[in-house]
N, C-alpha and C positions, 0 to 999 in steps of 0.2 A: 350471678343474678338468678340463673335458673336453678341453682341448688336450693333455693328457699321455696320453690314451687312443689306443690303436692303432686304425686303421681296418680294417674288413672290407668289401671292395668286391664288389658283385654284377656278374655279367655283364649284357649289354644286355637289358632288358625283363624281367629276373628280379626287378624291384622291384614288379611289378604285383600279385602276390598280397598283399605287405605293405601296399601302398597300399589294397588292398580290404579290409583288415581282418585278415588273418592274421598271426601272430607268429613262425612258423618259417621258419628258412633251411636248405635242404638243401645238402649238400656240392657237388653238381653245379651249383648256382646260384652259386657264388662264383668271381669272377675271380681264379684263382690265379696268374696272371702278375704282377698288381699286388699281390695280397694272399696270398701262398702259405700254406695252411692249416698247413704245417709250422713257420711262424714263431710260432704261437700255443701257448700252454699251455692245457690243459684248464681250463675255468672262467674264463678271463681276461676281464675287461670290455672291450667295445670299442664303437666307433661303427660303425654299419652304414650304408654308403653305396650309392647307385645307381651305375650304370656311369659316369655324368658326375661323380661325386664329391660329389654332393648329400647331405647327412646325413638319413637316414630316422628315426634315433633311436638310443638307447642299448641294449645288450644284453650278452650274454656268449657266448663260443665254446667248443666243444669240437672240435678238428680230427679226433678219432677216432670221432666219432659220425655217423650218416646225417643226424640233425638236428643240424647242426653248429653252429647258432646261434639264439639266442632273442631276440627283441625285447622289451625290458622297458618302455621308455618312448618315445613318439614325440617327447617334448621332450628333446633330448639333455643339457638341464641336469641332468636327474633321472637318477642312477645308483642301481644296486641296492645299497643300503647299509642300515645299521640304520634310518635316518630313513624311507626309502621302504618297507622291510618294516613298520615300525610303522604308518605311514599306511595301507597297503593291508590290514593285519590289522584295523585299526580300522573300515575300510570294510566288510570282510567280516563283522566282528562285529555291525556295526549292523543288517544284514540279518537274521542269525540271531536276534538279540534281538527283531526285530519279529515274527518267525515262531514262536518257540518259547518256552514259559513256563518250562521248566526247562533248565538248561545241559548238554544232551545233544545233540550235532549235530556235523556235519563243519564245522570252523571256516574252514578254507581248502581250496579245490579247485583247485590248480595255475593253469594258464593262465586259467581261467574267473574267478579272482579276482585276476589280475594277478600271480600268484605262481608262475611256471613252475618246475616241478621241486619243489614243496613241497605236501604234504598234511597237514593237522592235524586230528584228531579230539578232540573235548572230552568229558570224562567228569567233569562237576563241575569240581573244582579240580586234576583230573589231565589232562594233555595228552599224546597220542600223536602224534608227528610222523614224517614219512616224507620223506626227501629222494631224489630220483631222477635228478638232473642234477649235473654237476661245478660248475657255476657256483653252485647253491645249496649244495653241500658246502663250498665255500670260504667260505661266509658262516654256517657252523653256529653259531658263537659269537654272531653279530649276530642270527640267528634266535632264539636263546634270550633274548637281551637284549630283543628286540622282543616276545616272548610274555610276558616278565615284566612289561613296561611296560603291555601292553594287557590282559592277564587277570590278572596276578598269581597264578599258579598255585602250588600247594603242590609240584607235581611235574611233570617233563617227561621223557617216555621217547622215545628214537629207536628206531623200528622199521625200521632201514635194511637190511633182509633180503629184498629183493624181487628178482626176475630182471631187472627193468627197469634195475637199476643196472649189470648187466654191459654193457649196450649203451653205456654212458657210460664204461667202464673202471674202475668203482668196485668196491671190495670190500665185503661184506656184514657187518654187525655189529648188535648191539643194545646200546644204551648208555643209562644213565641220566644226564640232563644236568642235572637239578635235583631236589633233594629226595629223598624215599624213595618209590619207586613200589610200591604194594601188589601183591601176588600177583594179586588179583582185585579187581573193583570192581562195585558194583551200580548198574545204570542203569534208567531207567523208560521204556518206550515204549508209547504208547497206553494208559496206566494199569496196564501189566503190568511186573513187575520181572524183570531178568535179571542174573545173575552172569557176568561176563566176565574171562577171563584175559587181561591186557594183554601180558605178555611172550611167552606161548606161543600165543595165539589166532591165527586166520588173519588175515593182513594187520595192520590197526591194531585188530584186536579185535572190531569189530562192523560190520554192514553198515547203516549209517543210510540208504543210498540207497532201500532198499525200504520205509521207514516208511509212506508214504502208501498204498502198494499194500496193505500189512498192515493198515491202518486200514479200507480198502475191503472186504478179505476177510472181516472180522469180521461184515459183513452176511450172509454166505452160509452160516454155519456152525451156527447155532442148531438144536439137536436132531439134528444129522447126524453121520454116521460120516466121519472125516476122515482122509486119508493124506497125510503130509508127507514128501516125498523129498528127500534132501540136506538134512537138517533142520539141521545144524550145532549150534547150541545151542537149538533149538526155537522160533526167532523166530516162525514161522508157526504151529506145532503148538501150542505153550503159549498163545498168544494166541487160537487157536481153542477151546482147552478153557476158557480165562477168559471167552470170549465165549458160552458156552453149548452148545459141541458135546457130543453125547451120548458120542463116544469119539474118540480120536486115536491114530493109529499113526505114530510119528516114526522115520524111517530115516537112518542115517548109517553109513559104513565106518569112521569114526575111533573108537577106544575113548575118547579124551578127549572128543569130541563127544557120545557116548553118555552119559558120566558128567555132562557139563554139562546135557544135556537133562533127566536125572532130577532134578538139583540144582534146575533152574529150575522144573520142575513142582512140586516140594515147596515152593519158595520162594513159590509163588503158590496153594498149597492145591489143586492139581488132580491130584495124583498118582494118584488112583483112575480119572481119565478117560485118563491118558497112558500108552501103553505104548511101549517102545523096542526097536528091533531093530538090532543091529550086523551091517549086510550091504551089499554092493554094490547100488547102485540096480537095474541091470538084472537082477542075480539075484532080488531080492526080488520084482520085478514079475512076473518069469517064474513064480516060485513061487506067488505070489498068484492068477496067472490060472490056473495049473494046478488050484489048489485051489478055483477058481470064487468066490473072494472078491470082493465088491463094496463099493465106497465111494461115498458120496454127494458128496464133494468130494475132488479129488486136487490137491495142490500140487507143482509141479516147479520148483525154483530151483537149477539146477546151476551148478557153476563154469564158467568159459569153456571150451567145447570148441573154440573157434577163437581162438587167440591170435595167429596170424600168417596172412597171406594163403595160405601153402602148405597151411594146415590147413582151408581152406575145404570142400573136397570131403568129407573124411573126418568133419570136425565136423559138417556139414550132415546127413549120413547118421546120425551119432549122435543129433542132435536129432530127426530123423525118427523113429528106432527108439524112442527114449525116449518121445515123446509118443503114438506108436501103442500102446505097450505100456501107458501110463497110461490111455488111453482104454479099453482092453481090461478094466480093473477098475473102470470107472465103472458106477453104476447106470443104470437106463433114463432117469432125468431128473437126470443128473449135472453137476457144475460142474468143469471143468478150470482151473486157474490155471497158465499156462505162461509162464516167464521165461527171458530170456537176457541174460547180461551181456557177450556176445561183440560187439564193435563190428561185425565183419566179417560177422555174420549180420544183415542189415537187417530192419527191421520187416516189410516185406512178405514176405521170406523166411519168417519165422516164421509169419506168418498163412498162407502157402501150405502150410507143413509141417503145420498144424493141419487145413487143408482136405483135403490128400492123406490124412492119417491118418484122418479121419472117413469119407471115401469108401471107403477100404481096408476098413474094418470095417462099412460100410454103415450109418453113423449120420448123422443130420442135426445140423449144427453152427451155432449162433448164437454170434456174439461180442457179448458183453454190454457189457464195458468194455475200455478200454486204458489201461494205466498207464506211467508214466515214472520216471525217478529223482526223488528229493525235491529241494526247492527249495534245500537246503544243498549240492546237488551241481549248480549252475547250468551251463548249456550256453553255450559260447562259439560265437556265431553263425557264425564263420569256421572253426571247427575241429570237424568232425562227430565226431571221435573222442571228444569230450567229451559226446556224447549217446549213450551206450552202451547203457542199460538199457531192456529192453522187457518188458511184462508184459501178457498176454492173459487175460481172464476169458471163458470159453466155456462154453456150455451144450450138452450132447450129448443128444440124443433119438432115439427109434427113427425109421428112415426112413418 
């Protein structure tokens, strides 16, 4: 079977990263004299070879992408087909079933689960999948068949509407692949219920990656006045109210998010504790500071300010400004939970931002805890990009 596959040959010494554990091939690493990239179709399965012609494994190629190939298996006998998809989904499922009592989690996390270009979130018997590479796009029907075999879901929705697809030359769309997808679904996280719109929500609907950090957060809020900035559906704020916070102010600039927060507060019987403001984060922090408002706990869980390397300077400044403004509305013995999902903002950089902000306003800062993404978002040790989420729990005191 493998004899029919075309080969993609690498330049001399460009196999070292793959042999060390990485699974990406960049376009400048390919020996285009022996295997011109123009000869391949996007998503075409290939055998990846070193400069001497020794096979490193099987994968797929996209001649128009910077990451022009992805290694799928180091055993060339195994190709990315329905059988391998089913096997790796079963392996991924076995971990999640060990971790979680209820079927609400990220079932598949791309390269980290040996499924490059595929993300699947599970909401009970409804699955929301996202494809980001041409190789996976070619296997869409096989993905559906594999998910049916592994999970037997009632419905599957493809949320293929992310900007990452543009880099692979793929168009964006949202499509029901199986059954009838409800407009919204109710999930449970840390004992709190949330209504999530699957078709129109952000990304694949919910951010499961912050679950363990939100669980830890509950220990800091009892009897406290809490501010939740970039609240989305109230994942932090509503859980704070349910955990005994005296009051919670949730802030988001999206009208749909504001409606969702109110709905989720009502769903958990904490409406009287939760107030909601539709406003830009920087604007409300400026207004609260001017009004001399103070909160015992402030949560910052913004979208990625740094999506590409070229955004590092401007994005870092935005994180610096945001965290400093949050510190200015903290009480004398306040807790700041500061998060970043920008891979290009490294953990040490976020810690330095917190230190600089505290010194600028003459406060003493203690870092109490550090958080990472949840275990249903495993990190591939050779791909730093898969370890993207940072969360610091910091205490601010008078100097």
